Each structure stands twice: as C-alpha cells, then as structure tokens.
C-alpha positions in Angstrom: 95.8 35.9 137.7 96.4 39.5 136.1 94.8 39.7 132.2 97.7 41.3 129.8 97.5 45.1 129.4 95.8 45.6 125.6 97.3 48.4 125.5 100.5 47.0 125.5 99.8 44.5 122.9 98.7 46.9 120.1 101.6 49.1 120.5 103.8 46.2 120.2 101.9 45.2 117.0 101.9 48.7 115.8 105.5 48.4 116.2 105.7 45.1 114.1 104.0 47.1 111.3 105.9 50.0 111.4 109.5 48.0 110.8 108.9 46.6 107.6 107.5 49.7 106.4 110.5 52.1 107.8 113.2 49.0 106.4 111.4 49.2 103.0 111.8 52.7 102.4 115.2 52.9 103.8 115.9 50.2 101.2 114.5 52.0 98.3 115.9 55.0 99.5 119.7 53.4 99.8 119.5 51.5 96.3 117.9 55.0 94.3 121.0 56.6 95.9 123.1 54.1 94.7 121.6 54.0 91.3 121.7 58.0 91.2 125.4 57.6 91.9 126.6 55.1 89.8 125.0 57.0 86.7 127.1 60.2 88.0 130.2 58.5 88.3 129.8 57.1 85.0 128.3 60.3 82.7 131.4 62.3 84.3 134.4 63.1 81.6 137.6 60.9 82.9 140.5 63.5 84.4 143.1 62.8 82.1 147.2 63.7 82.8 147.9 67.0 81.6 150.0 67.8 78.8 153.5 69.6 78.6 152.3 72.5 77.4 154.3 75.8 77.4 151.8 78.3 76.1 153.0 78.3 72.3 152.7 74.3 71.9 152.6 70.9 73.8 155.7 68.5 72.8 155.5 65.1 74.0 158.0 62.9 73.9 157.1 59.9 71.5 159.2 57.5 72.8 156.2 56.9 75.5 153.8 55.9 73.1 153.3 52.6 72.1 152.0 50.8 68.8 147.8 51.4 69.0 147.6 52.1 72.5 146.3 55.6 72.8 147.3 58.1 75.2 145.0 60.6 76.3 145.9 64.1 77.8 144.5 67.4 78.8 145.2 70.8 78.8 143.6 74.8 79.5 142.9 76.7 76.9 140.6 79.8 77.0 139.3 78.6 80.2 138.5 75.6 79.2 140.0 72.0 79.3 140.7 70.5 76.3 141.3 66.4 76.1 143.2 64.9 73.2 144.5 61.6 72.6 147.7 60.4 70.7 148.1 57.3 69.2 151.2 55.7 67.9 149.5 53.1 64.3 151.7 51.7 61.5 154.5 53.7 62.6 152.4 56.9 62.0 151.1 59.5 65.0 148.3 61.2 64.9 145.9 63.2 67.3 142.5 63.6 67.8 140.5 65.6 69.9 138.2 63.8 72.9 135.2 64.5 71.7 133.0 63.1 69.4 132.1 64.3 66.1 128.3 64.0 66.5 128.1 63.5 70.1 130.3 66.5 71.8 127.5 68.0 73.1 127.2 65.4 75.8 131.2 66.3 76.8 131.9 62.6 77.9 134.7 61.6 74.8 135.8 57.8 74.1 137.3 54.9 75.9 140.0 52.4 74.7 138.3 49.0 74.1 140.1 45.9 72.1 141.4 47.6 69.2 138.8 50.4 69.0 137.6 53.6 70.3 134.3 53.4 72.1 132.3 57.0 72.3 131.5 57.4 75.8 127.9 58.9 74.9 126.4 56.6 72.1 128.7 53.8 73.5 129.5 53.3 69.1 132.8 51.7 69.0 135.5 52.8 65.8 137.9 51.0 65.4 141.3 52.3 65.4 142.2 52.0 61.6 138.9 53.6 60.6 139.0 56.6 63.0 139.1 59.3 60.4 136.2 58.1 59.1 134.3 56.5 61.7 130.9 55.1 61.7 128.1 57.3 60.8 128.4 60.4 62.5 130.5 59.2 65.6 134.3 59.6 64.9 136.8 61.3 66.4 137.7 64.9 65.6 141.4 65.1 63.9 143.7 66.9 66.1 146.4 68.5 63.3 150.1 67.8 64.8 153.5 67.0 63.7 156.8 64.7 64.4 159.7 66.4 64.7 162.7 64.1 65.9 161.8 62.3 69.1 159.1 64.9 69.9 155.2 65.0 68.7 154.1 68.6 69.2 150.1 70.2 69.0 150.0 74.1 68.1 148.3 76.4 70.4 146.2 77.0 67.1 145.5 73.5 66.4 144.5 73.4 70.2 142.1 76.4 70.1 140.3 75.5 66.9 138.9 72.7 69.0 138.1 74.6 72.3 134.5 75.0 70.5 133.9 71.0 71.0 134.2 71.4 75.1 
C-alpha cells in the first residue's frame, strides 16, 4: 500500500487556511464599500422638481399647495442650483431657501418630518410655526415672495440674493 503524498496534504492545508482569510477580506471590503455608498448617498442634496422660471420670476399655481406640507423646487441661477420650498400655513403662503442659516456650507438643506423641517446637516427639527426664528442658529432662510390671485411669485432678485447659500 502506498503512503499518501505529503505534498498534497500540505497544499490542501494551505488552501484551507487561505480560503477563510480571503473570505474575511472579501466580507470586510464589502462592508466597507456598503458603508461608503450609504454615507455618500445620504450626504448629497436631493433633486427637486424644476420651478416654472421665465428668467424674471418663478410663478407657481397655489392650488397645488396643501396646508402644512412644503413643496420643494429648484432653479438654476448664475450657474448654481438654488433649492427652495413653499409652504401653505394657516392660509398664508411662505417660502424659504432650502438652506440652513447655520449649516448652509454643508449644502444639505431640509427634509419634512412629522410637522417640522429637519436640517439634514445637524438633524435639528424646527416646527413649522417656528421657521422664522428656528432653534438656536438652525433655521431656514426666508425667501420673499408674493401671492397675486392664484399665483405665488418669487422674483429673480429675491432668488439671486440666496445664491451665496448654495
């Protein structure tokens, strides 16, 4: 009877040791990539619908607004994307830049959650009734607009004043 070849046994043992190391490396790389992808996707500004902008002003039909529900829009002005939201609150229409007074350098804006606008950078929630004063230095920047009949209008000048926040 022949004795088993020792070289083959050593090769299989080496393969047995190599497979768990390779698998562990692959799993760590997959986890690291997943975390990176998740952080990257959460740290970007969302994309909003384009506001009807004729070069002089944005004009939005007020019938699309619902009480206490912000509608987000974007325009491109002076080569920059300007995001803003319009809100119907207690029968009055108000508008704000989608930029935090304190955290605007991070360029993340706000999200609407349970009756509050929440800063995506610092996660501070500002109730809709406190948007003008905020909490500490965290609050959206007011954007002057006006309602004429069934149209809410934002002038190019008002929007251009907000370019520095984007």
